[in-house]
C-alpha positions as a printed Julia matrix, in Angstrom:
372×3 Matrix{Float64}:
 -54.65  -144.16  -69.31
 -56.95  -141.69  -71.08
 -55.19  -138.87  -72.94
 -56.97  -135.56  -72.36
 -57.41  -132.95  -75.08
 -56.03  -129.49  -74.36
 -56.75  -126.49  -76.57
 -54.21  -123.7   -76.32
 -54.48  -120.27  -77.95
 -51.08  -118.55  -78.05
 -49.62  -115.27  -79.26
 -47.25  -115.9   -82.17
 -44.69  -113.51  -80.64
 -43.93  -115.8   -77.7
 -40.42  -117.16  -78.24
 -40.35  -120.85  -79.21
 -44.07  -121.21  -78.6
 -44.67  -124.05  -81.08
 -41.74  -126.13  -79.86
 -42.46  -125.58  -76.18
 -46.24  -125.94  -76.05
 -46.88  -128.19  -79.05
 -46.44  -131.28  -76.86
 -47.21  -131.64  -73.17
 -47.0   -134.78  -71.07
 -50.3   -136.72  -70.85
 -52.19  -134.31  -73.15
 -53.28  -134.29  -76.77
 -52.48  -130.65  -77.5
 -54.39  -128.56  -80.03
 -52.14  -125.49  -80.29
 -53.39  -122.47  -82.24
 -50.64  -119.84  -82.66
 -52.0   -116.53  -83.95
 -51.21  -112.78  -84.0
 -52.18  -110.92  -80.86
 -54.7   -108.87  -82.85
 -56.61  -112.08  -83.62
 -57.02  -113.12  -79.97
 -60.67  -112.24  -79.42
 -63.48  -113.45  -77.17
 -64.87  -115.64  -79.98
 -61.47  -117.23  -80.63
 -60.78  -118.13  -76.98
 -64.32  -119.16  -76.07
 -63.65  -122.93  -76.2
 -59.96  -122.83  -75.25
 -58.46  -124.31  -72.1
 -55.27  -122.24  -72.01
 -54.44  -118.72  -73.18
 -50.82  -117.59  -73.63
 -50.16  -113.92  -74.4
 -47.78  -111.0   -74.38
 -48.57  -107.36  -73.63
 -50.65  -106.8   -76.75
 -53.67  -108.63  -75.29
 -55.84  -107.31  -72.45
 -56.93  -110.35  -70.43
 -60.11  -109.52  -68.51
 -63.85  -110.17  -68.35
 -64.4   -108.72  -71.81
 -62.09  -111.35  -73.29
 -62.73  -114.39  -71.09
 -66.27  -114.08  -69.67
 -68.14  -117.26  -70.61
 -65.03  -118.99  -71.99
 -63.62  -122.35  -70.92
 -60.15  -120.89  -70.26
 -58.8   -122.07  -66.9
 -55.18  -120.86  -67.23
 -53.8   -117.62  -68.66
 -50.1   -116.85  -68.86
 -48.21  -113.83  -70.14
 -44.64  -114.25  -71.33
 -43.77  -110.8   -69.98
 -42.51  -109.43  -66.67
 -45.27  -106.8   -66.65
 -48.82  -107.76  -65.78
 -50.67  -104.45  -66.22
 -52.68  -106.0   -69.07
 -54.09  -108.72  -66.78
 -57.16  -108.06  -64.6
 -55.78  -110.21  -61.81
 -58.65  -109.47  -59.41
 -61.25  -110.65  -61.91
 -59.2   -113.72  -62.84
 -58.92  -114.69  -59.17
 -62.66  -114.2   -58.67
 -63.31  -116.56  -61.58
 -60.8   -119.12  -60.27
 -58.8   -118.76  -63.49
 -55.16  -119.53  -62.76
 -52.72  -116.99  -64.18
 -48.97  -116.56  -64.39
 -46.41  -114.02  -65.52
 -42.72  -114.21  -66.39
 -41.76  -111.76  -63.63
 -38.06  -112.18  -62.9
 -37.19  -113.85  -66.2
 -35.55  -110.81  -67.79
 -33.76  -109.46  -64.72
 -30.2   -110.04  -65.91
 -30.97  -108.77  -69.42
 -32.44  -105.51  -68.09
 -29.51  -105.0   -65.72
 -27.11  -105.53  -68.62
 -29.08  -102.92  -70.59
 -28.69  -100.36  -67.78
 -24.98  -101.14  -67.45
 -24.54  -100.72  -71.2
 -26.33   -97.36  -71.0
 -24.14   -96.17  -68.13
 -20.97   -97.33  -69.85
 -22.02   -95.53  -73.02
 -22.68   -92.35  -71.02
 -19.27   -92.72  -69.37
 -17.61   -93.05  -72.78
 -19.28   -89.73  -73.7
 -18.02   -88.1   -70.46
 -21.54   -87.62  -69.1
 -20.9    -89.77  -66.02
 -17.89   -90.98  -64.07
 -18.31   -94.24  -62.15
 -15.72   -93.08  -59.61
 -17.61   -89.97  -58.56
 -21.26   -90.4   -59.56
 -24.26   -91.28  -57.41
 -26.89   -93.54  -58.99
 -30.43   -93.28  -57.66
 -32.5    -96.42  -58.11
 -36.27   -95.92  -57.82
 -37.82   -99.33  -57.2
 -35.59  -101.91  -55.56
 -37.24  -105.19  -56.44
 -35.59  -107.99  -58.41
 -34.08  -105.76  -61.07
 -33.31  -102.77  -58.85
 -31.67  -104.94  -56.19
 -29.42  -106.76  -58.65
 -28.52  -103.5   -60.37
 -27.59  -101.92  -57.03
 -25.26  -104.79  -56.09
 -23.58  -104.85  -59.51
 -23.1   -101.08  -59.63
 -21.58  -101.07  -56.15
 -19.14  -103.74  -57.29
 -18.17  -101.38  -60.1
 -17.45   -98.62  -57.6
 -20.62   -96.59  -58.15
 -22.29   -94.95  -55.13
 -25.91   -96.18  -55.05
 -28.98   -94.6   -53.44
 -32.02   -96.85  -53.04
 -35.63   -95.6   -53.0
 -38.49   -98.03  -52.39
 -41.25   -96.77  -50.03
 -43.05  -100.14  -49.64
 -39.8   -101.89  -48.72
 -38.74   -99.04  -46.46
 -42.0    -99.31  -44.49
 -41.49  -103.06  -44.07
 -37.74  -103.09  -43.43
 -37.03   -99.72  -41.84
 -35.0    -96.79  -43.12
 -31.7    -98.67  -43.29
 -30.36   -98.71  -46.89
 -33.24   -96.57  -48.21
 -33.7    -92.86  -48.87
 -36.83   -90.84  -49.58
 -37.57   -89.67  -53.11
 -36.85   -86.08  -52.04
 -33.42   -87.1   -50.76
 -32.71   -89.06  -53.92
 -33.71   -86.11  -56.12
 -31.21   -83.92  -54.25
 -28.31   -86.36  -54.08
 -28.37   -88.53  -57.22
 -26.53   -87.6   -60.4
 -28.46   -90.18  -62.41
 -31.84   -91.79  -61.69
 -32.96   -95.1   -63.12
 -36.54   -96.35  -62.68
 -37.45   -99.96  -61.9
 -40.95   -99.68  -60.46
 -44.2   -101.43  -61.31
 -47.01   -99.29  -62.69
 -49.27   -98.35  -59.77
 -52.12   -96.04  -60.73
 -53.38   -94.92  -57.31
 -52.67   -94.92  -53.58
 -49.71   -93.91  -51.45
 -47.27   -95.77  -53.68
 -48.6    -94.45  -56.98
 -45.94   -94.56  -59.7
 -47.99   -93.41  -62.68
 -46.63   -89.97  -63.65
 -44.2    -90.24  -60.73
 -41.71   -88.17  -62.7
 -43.78   -85.22  -63.82
 -42.78   -81.58  -64.24
 -42.86   -80.98  -60.48
 -40.63   -83.96  -59.65
 -38.19   -83.15  -62.45
 -37.95   -79.55  -61.24
 -36.63   -80.82  -57.89
 -34.1    -83.19  -59.47
 -30.57   -81.81  -59.06
 -28.83   -84.42  -61.22
 -28.29   -84.69  -64.95
 -29.55   -88.07  -66.19
 -32.82   -90.06  -66.29
 -33.05   -93.7   -67.43
 -36.43   -95.37  -67.87
 -36.46   -99.1   -68.56
 -39.42   -99.8   -66.26
 -42.89   -98.58  -67.25
 -43.54   -95.88  -69.82
 -46.34   -94.27  -67.84
 -44.06   -93.58  -64.87
 -42.41   -90.64  -66.67
 -44.34   -87.79  -68.22
 -42.59   -87.64  -71.59
 -43.6    -84.05  -72.39
 -42.28   -82.92  -69.0
 -39.07   -84.82  -69.72
 -38.66   -82.92  -73.0
 -39.04   -79.62  -71.12
 -36.47   -80.8   -68.56
 -34.01   -81.68  -71.33
 -34.54   -78.26  -72.9
 -33.81   -76.55  -69.59
 -30.11   -77.48  -69.45
 -27.69   -78.85  -72.04
 -26.16   -81.04  -69.32
 -29.44   -82.93  -68.91
 -29.78   -86.24  -70.74
 -32.15   -89.17  -71.0
 -32.07   -92.86  -71.88
 -35.48   -94.17  -72.9
 -36.49   -97.78  -73.41
 -40.05   -97.5   -72.04
 -42.29   -94.72  -73.37
 -45.68   -93.24  -72.75
 -48.37   -94.31  -75.21
 -46.35   -97.04  -76.93
 -46.1    -97.57  -79.84
 -47.19   -93.98  -80.51
 -44.19   -92.44  -78.81
 -43.54   -88.72  -78.56
 -41.63   -87.56  -81.64
 -40.2    -84.54  -79.83
 -38.57   -86.77  -77.22
 -37.3    -89.37  -79.69
 -35.69   -86.7   -81.87
 -34.25   -84.68  -78.98
 -30.43   -84.5   -79.21
 -30.18   -84.97  -75.43
 -32.18   -88.19  -75.57
 -28.86   -89.97  -75.78
 -30.17   -93.52  -76.17
 -33.62   -94.43  -77.45
 -34.74   -98.05  -77.82
 -38.1    -99.76  -78.56
 -38.84  -101.4   -75.19
 -36.2   -104.1   -75.63
 -34.16  -103.9   -72.4
 -35.18  -107.44  -71.48
 -35.1   -108.76  -75.04
 -31.88  -110.68  -75.05
 -32.42  -114.08  -76.65
 -31.84  -115.64  -73.24
 -34.37  -113.27  -71.68
 -37.04  -114.08  -74.25
 -36.44  -117.8   -73.8
 -36.71  -117.35  -70.04
 -40.03  -115.5   -70.55
 -41.34  -118.65  -72.21
 -39.79  -120.94  -69.62
 -41.54  -119.17  -66.73
 -45.03  -119.64  -68.14
 -44.19  -123.17  -69.31
 -43.23  -124.12  -65.76
 -46.37  -122.46  -64.39
 -48.59  -124.32  -66.86
 -46.94  -127.66  -66.06
 -47.52  -127.01  -62.37
 -51.16  -126.07  -63.05
 -51.69  -129.27  -65.06
 -49.65  -131.32  -62.57
 -47.44  -132.78  -65.29
 -43.72  -133.37  -65.73
 -41.58  -130.66  -67.35
 -39.77  -132.02  -70.39
 -38.61  -128.88  -72.23
 -35.03  -127.79  -71.5
 -34.47  -124.09  -72.21
 -30.68  -124.22  -72.19
 -30.64  -127.12  -74.61
 -32.93  -125.17  -76.95
 -30.68  -122.1   -77.05
 -27.67  -121.84  -79.38
 -24.37  -122.54  -77.64
 -22.19  -119.59  -76.62
 -18.45  -119.69  -76.03
 -17.43  -117.9   -72.83
 -14.09  -116.16  -73.38
 -11.42  -115.28  -70.85
 -11.31  -111.47  -70.81
 -10.44  -110.49  -67.25
  -8.01  -107.78  -68.37
 -10.28  -106.03  -70.87
 -11.95  -102.75  -69.78
 -15.72  -102.7   -69.4
 -16.34  -100.23  -72.22
 -14.56  -102.55  -74.66
 -16.6   -105.53  -73.47
 -19.84  -103.56  -73.7
 -19.24  -102.64  -77.34
 -18.34  -106.25  -78.11
 -21.3   -107.94  -76.41
 -23.99  -105.27  -76.68
 -23.36  -102.25  -78.94
 -26.4   -100.43  -77.56
 -25.81   -97.42  -79.78
 -26.9    -99.52  -82.78
 -30.3   -100.15  -81.19
 -30.66   -96.43  -80.53
 -29.69   -95.44  -84.06
 -32.33   -97.81  -85.47
 -35.11   -96.18  -83.45
 -33.82   -92.63  -83.92
 -33.94   -93.24  -87.68
 -37.77   -93.35  -87.61
 -38.16   -90.02  -85.77
 -39.04   -88.11  -88.95
 -41.89   -90.45  -89.93
 -45.51   -89.44  -89.39
 -47.2    -90.63  -86.2
 -48.92   -93.66  -87.74
 -45.88   -94.95  -89.59
 -43.6    -94.29  -86.61
 -45.86   -96.41  -84.43
 -45.79   -99.24  -86.96
 -42.01   -99.1   -87.15
 -41.69   -99.09  -83.36
 -43.64  -102.36  -83.26
 -41.6   -103.76  -86.16
 -38.28  -102.99  -84.46
 -39.45  -104.61  -81.25
 -40.83  -107.75  -82.9
 -37.85  -108.21  -85.19
 -35.19  -107.4   -82.67
 -31.78  -108.91  -83.61
 -30.25  -111.65  -81.51
 -28.5   -110.4   -78.38
 -27.01  -112.81  -75.85
 -26.42  -112.21  -72.16
 -22.94  -110.96  -71.26
 -22.68  -113.48  -68.44
 -22.75  -116.32  -70.98
 -20.01  -114.79  -73.14
 -17.58  -113.22  -70.7
 -15.65  -114.6   -67.75
 -15.34  -111.07  -66.4
 -19.1   -110.49  -66.58
 -19.79  -113.92  -65.08
 -17.55  -113.08  -62.13
 -19.28  -109.71  -61.69
 -22.71  -111.33  -61.41
 -21.67  -114.31  -59.26
 -23.21  -114.51  -55.81
 -25.92  -111.87  -56.31
């Protein structure tokens, strides 16, 4: 049997990239792991496979005339991929959509629990508006309802397909929700446009007190959000995704009512990052029609799941994910100049400390997530 050569160019920030892609069944792999800034048209010209994260725009400018036949991004977002052009060129592509779902939901729960500990929300009386009810929004809705939170779902594409049952319009949600959390893709035009969905006009109609954005930075006009925070001391925000990353708005970061501010790490649990890699590994194996040999769970450090059924959720949250520490780290760079603040934003994201999923550490959390 002839062993084929396979040249792979990969972003160095993909978790476990050397261990996972250094050897593939039936192929002699030439793996070149480099910084995203070094992934250029000249570098990928004679490659077979390109593996990226969000720092690389994958389109005709990068791949025209190259030998790349598969491109994969170890991220749930795919805004940086020109999918139409890739399809036209018969270049297979894959994302890690769905891989970070549990990690992002845990981030939102940690945010809500932190806000409850500060008396800004009360799970027993609040209404949570979820804008975008896909994988993440759906799981979040089920978990929050199990915690006794009243949930309002807004998803126009799903509502058109499935009928009004279980969905409300954005206008209704703006009137009824106490807190809104966004979980939409970035759509730049059309009836379901989400870019700048929460601008000054939308925020003016919102009757609640809290906004959480762990979806896409461009979905919320950050300057309008600052004005909305200024308008009422009861207003608050939790920001993980920002406009113009990494050059985020200093006025928003430093605002005292921006209660939690993190560097786009909602899905960055260690398990989530490993799952990002697993998704594109599986897609590449399918593309090459080869056997999968890498075991993600075996590659991750073991975690002891403790019996904690009687402990309150706020205690568990501070034990498994002290989200305030992440916020303090980002808030600490607010006084830096724009250039240095952008560099530090990237540094905090790339050197994010290890965080494990609650469901692997807690019997109570595992029970909460079971069956959904």
